[in-house]
C-alpha positions in Angstrom: 0.0 0.0 -0.2 1.3 3.4 -0.9 0.3 6.3 1.4 0.4 10.1 0.4 3.5 11.8 0.3 5.2 13.0 3.8 7.8 15.7 4.3 10.8 15.0 6.5 12.2 17.4 9.0 14.5 18.8 6.4 11.4 19.5 4.1 12.3 16.7 1.5 9.2 14.8 0.1 9.0 11.3 1.3 7.0 8.2 -0.2 5.7 5.3 2.3 5.0 2.2 0.9 4.1 -1.0 3.0 4.1 -4.4 1.6 2.5 -7.3 3.3 2.4 -10.9 2.8 -0.1 -12.9 5.0 -0.1 -16.0 2.5 2.9 -17.8 4.1 2.8 -19.8 7.4 4.2 -16.5 8.8 3.7 -12.8 8.4 6.2 -11.1 6.2 6.0 -7.2 5.4 8.5 -4.7 3.7 8.2 -1.0 4.8 10.0 1.3 2.2 10.6 4.8 2.5 12.1 6.7 -0.1 12.7 10.2 -1.3 10.5 11.4 -4.0 12.6 12.5 -7.0 11.7 16.3 -6.2 13.1 16.0 -2.8 16.6 15.0 -4.2 16.4 17.8 -7.0 15.4 20.1 -4.1 18.7 19.4 -2.2 20.7 19.6 -5.6 19.3 23.0 -6.4 20.2 24.2 -2.9 24.1 23.2 -3.7 23.7 24.6 -7.0 22.6 28.1 -5.6 25.4 28.2 -3.2 27.7 27.7 -6.3 26.0 30.4 -8.1 26.2 32.6 -5.0 29.9 32.0 -4.8 30.6 33.0 -8.4 28.6 36.1 -8.0 30.6 37.3 -5.0 33.9 36.3 -6.6 32.6 39.1 -9.3 31.5 41.3 -7.1 34.8 41.4 -4.9 36.6 41.7 -8.6 38.6 38.9 -8.0 40.5 38.7 -11.0 42.3 35.5 -10.7 40.4 32.9 -12.5 42.3 30.2 -10.3 40.3 31.3 -7.5 37.0 30.8 -9.3 38.6 27.5 -10.8 39.2 26.3 -7.2 36.0 27.3 -5.8 33.8 25.9 -8.6 36.1 22.6 -8.3 35.4 22.4 -4.7 31.8 22.9 -4.9 31.4 20.2 -7.5 33.6 17.8 -5.5 31.4 18.3 -2.5 28.0 17.9 -4.3 29.3 14.5 -5.9 30.1 13.3 -2.5 27.0 14.6 -1.0 25.1 12.6 -4.2 27.1 9.6 -3.6 26.8 9.3 0.2 23.2 10.3 0.1 20.5 7.6 1.1 18.0 7.1 -1.6 15.6 4.7 0.3 15.7 2.8 3.7 13.8 -0.4 3.8 12.6 -2.7 7.0 11.9 -6.2 5.9 10.0 -8.1 8.8 9.7 -12.0 8.8 7.7 -13.4 11.3 9.9 -15.9 13.5 13.1 -15.0 11.5 14.0 -11.4 11.9 14.2 -7.9 10.7 16.6 -6.4 8.3 17.3 -2.8 7.6 18.6 -1.9 4.5 19.8 1.6 3.3 20.2 1.9 -0.7 22.3 4.5 -2.2 22.6 6.1 -5.7 24.8 4.1 -7.4 23.0 1.0 -6.3 25.2 0.5 -3.1 23.4 -1.0 -0.2 24.2 -1.8 3.4 22.1 -4.2 5.8 21.9 -5.3 9.0 19.7 -8.2 10.4 18.5 -8.5 13.9 17.4 -12.0 14.9 13.6 -12.5 15.9 14.5 -14.0 19.5 16.6 -11.0 20.5 13.7 -8.4 19.6 11.6 -7.2 22.8 9.4 -4.3 21.3 9.5 -1.4 18.9 8.9 2.2 20.1 8.9 5.7 18.8 11.5 7.6 20.5 12.1 11.7 21.0 15.6 12.5 20.3 17.4 15.8 20.4 19.4 16.5 17.3 21.3 19.9 17.1 18.7 22.3 18.4 15.5 20.1 17.1 13.4 17.3 19.0 12.8 14.7 16.3 11.0 11.2 16.5 13.1 8.1 15.8 11.6 4.5 15.2 13.6 2.3 17.3 13.8 -1.5 18.1 14.6 -2.6 21.7 16.6 -5.7 21.7 18.0 -7.9 24.4 21.6 -6.7 25.2 23.9 -9.2 23.9 27.5 -9.0 22.9 26.7 -8.6 19.4 23.5 -6.3 19.5 22.9 -2.8 21.0 20.2 -2.6 23.3 18.4 0.1 21.0 18.7 0.0 17.3 17.3 3.2 15.9 15.4 2.9 12.1 14.9 5.2 9.5 17.8 7.8 10.9 18.7 8.9 7.3 15.1 9.9 5.7 14.1 11.2 9.1 10.5 10.7 8.5 7.8 12.8 10.4 5.8 11.5 13.5 2.5 10.9 11.3 4.4 8.7 9.1 6.3 6.6 11.9 2.9 6.0 13.8 1.8 4.4 10.6 4.9 2.2 10.4 4.6 1.5 14.2 1.2 0.0 14.0 2.1 -2.1 11.1 5.2 -3.6 12.9 2.9 -3.9 16.0 0.3 -5.9 14.2 3.0 -8.4 13.2 4.4 -8.8 16.6 1.1 -9.2 18.1 0.1 -11.8 15.5 3.4 -13.5 16.4 2.6 -13.4 20.1 -1.1 -14.8 19.5 0.2 -17.7 17.4 3.0 -18.5 20.0 0.4 -18.7 22.7 -2.0 -20.9 20.7 0.9 -23.2 19.8 1.7 -23.2 23.6 -1.9 -24.0 24.7 -2.0 -26.7 22.1 1.2 -28.1 23.6 -0.3 -28.1 27.1 -3.4 -29.6 25.9 -1.8 -32.4 24.1 0.6 -33.1 27.1 -2.4 -33.1 29.6 -4.2 -35.9 27.5 -1.3 -38.0 27.4 
């Protein structure tokens, strides 16, 4: 299901898509948050305007040395390429009941980075208030058992920074999967208890 567009804390347009598959023995869902093309162009246009501003300043102060203008333009183009290369295009959260959660970040040239959290270490999912610079933002977090390989709280969607309304939709979707697993696990336990009491 594709939801209407949301705007993150930086004003970039985000698209939320939740794919759910209940046909298998367990519940599987994929939550995708990606930048709308306009959001990426908005960021690129800001950097372009900074470049134009630098060129105007150089002409305004009559910097006649073309080397200075060349260095400034080269630096701005290099920074723009670096920002584009390291910018996250989309963030995915794949949830497979009784297996685990996989967090994936996709970058512009097809590069991805993934992190897997096994199901047995996941305790809960919650929305956390975080102070970043001089703003309070909301982050979806996964609470895990504190083991040697995992951190106790794992933040999700930290690059796209969706607004609270978007996070609430995601939270409800994840909680429905967690509750589905708890209900099925308790039914299985009751069946085992009934079978053992009959024998």
